[in-house]
C-alpha positions, 0 to 999 in steps of 0.5 A: 586602764580607759574604758572601751567607751572613753577609748571609742570617743578619744579615738574619733576626736582623734580622727577628726582632728587629723582630718581638719588639720589634713593630717591623714595623707598630708605631709607635716608642715613645719609651722612656727610653733613646733614640727608636725602641728600643721600639715599640708599637702605640697609646697605652701604657695609663697604669701598664702595665709592657711593651709590650701586644703585643711580646714583649719589654720589654727593647728594641732596645738589649739585644736587639743586645746579646745579639745579639752576644754569643751569635753570639760564643759561636759564632764562638769555640766557648765551650762551653756552653748559654744560659739566661735566668731571668725571661723574660716572654713569652720574647723573649730566649730566642727571639733566642737559639734563632733564633740557634742556628737560623740558625748551623745549631747542633743540640747547644746548648740554650736554657734558658727559667727562669720561675716563669710566674706573675709576679715572687714577692712579696719576703721582706724577712726574708731579703733585706731589700734587697727590702722595697719591690719590689712587682712581684708586684702587676703581674699584667701580669708573669705569663705562662703557660708555655703563651703562652710556649711558643706565643710560640716555636711562632710563629717556628717555633722551639719544638723539643727545643733549647728546655727550660722550667724552671717554678718560683721559682728558689729551688727550680729553680735549685739543682736544674738539672742543666745546664751548662755556659752560654756565656752566662747572662742575669738578669731576676728584678729583685729581689735574691733573684732576681738572687743566687739566679741568680749563685749557681746559674749563674755557677758553671756559665759557661765561661771566656770566656762572658758574664754579662748583667744587665738590671736593674742600672742601675735596681732598686737591689736587683738591682745590690746583689745583683750587687755582693755577689756579686761582692765575695763571690767577688772578681770583678773583671771589668769591668762594660760598660753597655748602656743606662742599666739593662743591663750585661755582663761576660766571665768571663775565659778560662782562664789562659794556659800552663794545660796540659791533660790532652791535653799542650796550652796553652790560649790566653786571649783578650783580653775584648771590650768592645762597649759603653761606659757612656753619657756621660749616665750 
């Protein structure tokens, strides 16, 4: 039987997720993953990317994945902060900050990295895989820094444990003085955005930490960037599917029998696998 503390924590996070997807007052929007995974108020405008009201477009399945992995890093004391690259209205980062708050964690931060001006135009001369990916034309993807900050404030979660990283990833991420990270979540869509984020952040991911890729299953350029980076760096950690698009893997823990400076031995834990690739894929 769960303790009262755990019940209160789970109830708060449940409520937080329901609010982030606009699931409190809205009717379920039957997105492409499963009925009720996403929510929307009223008819969905033709051609609009994402819901009109909700603070995230990733849906309940990927929020639940983020929730589980974030909590696991705290339960296992995996060192580091949390970061998402490509935040839209901030929903995933708000969830991570809420999980820190309900666990009374005051010595970790959530980094919120975005251009806050929409998806940048592709540079096919440098990254050919992005040639036909014109998400920069979708103006609803441009959410200002002020709007995202206001969304944090509405949940009572805007404080000094939230750090905003504004600008193009090719400029901000190489210069980011932060890390290590317990969890890194990438939602940049483009090959360029994905590859640069991996290049700059994966080396800072703690052993035993988690890497989440939002668009792996549906955006070819994103998937190619992940595959290229993994091949170049000999990463063979199993890729776990969340739904038809989101995936994650765990950076292998430190090897067994690795002696620390204090003369203690570190033990590795076997990787967790909460999710299996859906049978319909």
